[in-house]
N, C-alpha and C positions, 0 to 999 in steps of 0.2 A: 636596618639591621647592619651588622657588622661588615665591613668589608671582605673581611677573610671567610667569612662565614659564606659571604654570597659567592665568593671565588672558589669556593669546595662546591657548591651545588653546581656551580655550572660546568665545572669538570666532571662531577658525578654524571650529571646529565648528558653529558656526550658520550657515555659511554653505550653501546649496543643495546645491551638489555632496558637501559634506563631511558631511553625515547620513546616510550611507549608506556602507559597506563599496564602496571601490574596485573589488574585484576581484568579489564576489558580489552586492551590493545590500543586504546584512540592515542592520538598521536602528541608529543610533547606536555606530558604531564608536571602540573603545577604545585600539585600538593604532595605531601609525604605523609606516610606511617611511621611514625616516630619509634614504636615497638618492634617494628621489622625491618627497617632502614631502608623501606620502599618508596617509589614514587608511582603515585595514581592520580586520577583527572578529575576533576571537580564533582562529576556525578558520583563517582564511586566513594568520593571522599564524603558524601551524606550517609551513604551507608556505614559508613566507616565511624560514623559519629554515633550512630544508634549501636553499635556493638559495645560501645561503653569505653572509658579509656583505660580501664585495664586490661583490655584486649587490643585497642588500636587508639592511640592519642594522633592525632592530624593537626599539620599545620602548614600555611602556605610558605613556600620556597621562596618567594618574593614580596609579599605583605607581612609577615610576622617576622617579629625581632628576635626570636631565639636566643635567649639570654641564659637558659639552662647551657651550662656546658655539658651535661650528660647529656642532653639530648642532641648535642652536636656531635660530641663523640661517637654515638650511636650510628647517625648517619653517614659520618666518616670512617667508620670500621665495618660498616655492613658491606657485604658482598654486590647488593642490588636485587635488581628484579628478577634476573633470569637465574642465580643462585638460588633465590628463595622457592622460586617455582619450582625448580631440579629439586630441592629439598623434598618439598612436599612429595612430588611425582616420585622418587625413588622409596618414600616410607607410604605408599598404596594409595595417595588423593587421587580420584579419578581426574582426566585431564577436562572431561567437560563442567568439574568444578574449580580447576583451577584458573581455566581462561574462559571468559565468556567472547561474542561479537562485540567490534570497536562503537561506541556509543549507546550500548544496551546494557542496563543497569540492572541485576537480578538479587535483589537484597538476600532470597533463601537461599542463594547458590553461595552469596559471600558470606552468610553466617555458617554454611556448611564448611567453608575453607577455612575461616579463621576460629572456627569452634573446633577445629578436628587436632587430636592428638599432635600431629607432624606441626602445627603451628605453634602450639604451645612448645614443643621442644627446640623450633628455631627462637623463640622469644627468650627461652631459659639461655641459649647459644650465645646469643648477642647480648645478653646480661652479662654472663660471665668475661665475655671479650672485651668487654668496658672495663670490668672491674680487675680485670688481669688476671685472672684464674682460670685453671683448666677446667675445660667442661667433658665429661665423659657421659655420651648417651646411655641412658639404661637401657638393658637389657628388656626385651617385649616377655611379660611374664606369659609362661606356658601353663596350661592347664594341669598339667602331673606335677607342678610345684606345689598345686594346691592338694593333692589326694592326703587321705590319712597317712600316717606315720606307719601305723600297722593295721591289719586287716580288720581287728574291734575296734580300733578307733574312730570315735563319732556312730557306733553301732549303739541303737537303742537298747536297754538293758529290759530282760524279761524277768517276770517275777521269779523263775528257776537259779537266773544270775544271784540275783540278793539272795536267794536262800542258801545257795551253794558259799559265799563270802561271809554268810553267819553261821556255816556248821551245820545246817540241819538241812532234810529233804524239802523239795520243791511242794508247796502246796497241790493239793488234786485240783483240776477245772471244776470250779462250782462247788467246792467245798462250802459250805457255812461258816460265815465269822463268828468268833470265840464269844459266847456272851460276857458282858461288862461283869469285870471281877473274876471271870472263870481261871483266867490264866494266874492271877494271885493266889486263888486258893488253894490250885495244883502244887504252886512253887512249895505254899505251908505244908502240904500234904506229903510231900516229897522228902521233906527236910533239909540240913545241910549236907548230907551224903549225896544227895541226887537219886537214891533206890526208891523205886515206889513201895509203898506200902497200903495197907487198908486204911479210910477214912477214920478218923479216932472217933470215939463215941464221946460226948459231952457228959459230964455228971450230974447236972441240974436242967430243969427243962423249966424254963421262965414261965410266969402265969399268962393266959392269954393276953392278947394285945401289947406285953410290956416286951422289953429288950433291956439285955444284958449283955456283957462282956464274959467268955468261954474259956475255958482250959481242956485241953484233950486229956483223956483218962492216961497216957500214956505219957503225961508232962511236957508235952510241946507246947509252947505258949503261942495261943492265937490273939493275943494280943490286936485290937482294931476288927475281929470280924465279929459279930454277932449275930446270935442265933436267936430269928424271929420266927415266934409261932406263928405259923401258917393257918391257912382257914380250916384245911382238913387236919388239924391238930388231934386233941384229947378226943 
């Protein structure tokens, strides 16, 4: 290990909060959680490894070489064990989650601690410190901020709403749906003026079973409408 790095670790571990494991209080921790800039014992380091390197990257302060300057800088700039635990405590992480008894390792407790939103904020804060950029803690999301912009926003539309938007009256409940082609025939009977009038009479009646194009007696073009001789015809 680089002598300068070793000297830095010796100085950091002389600080009061760093003389005991950040998670269980075991004395003289020799391992580090680089992502948090904290010192932990051998037993807790095993649980840290199970969290994944994106949560906690673990290295020995006496055995590893520490070639990454970014990792060294994280440990150098980090405030240490006490500051980390105080940060979690101030953001609502329970005391029984933050600290355990010396010599006891509870993987479930450590998962709760390091998967907490407060621990994620600490990691972001430390990354910003190493990058030399300002870190602004995001405000907690209030449920009021997620409310609809207006009383009608997000409300499910009813059939009457749709009818009003089309300019018509809402259909009565249980009213039968129009037969296929009925709306089309009504529009032809009304004509371009939109005024209702009596249905036009066909000039000729086709033979039984046959179909032919028809024209109304008043001259209305009924192209496409076919008069079919019904069973109760002639």
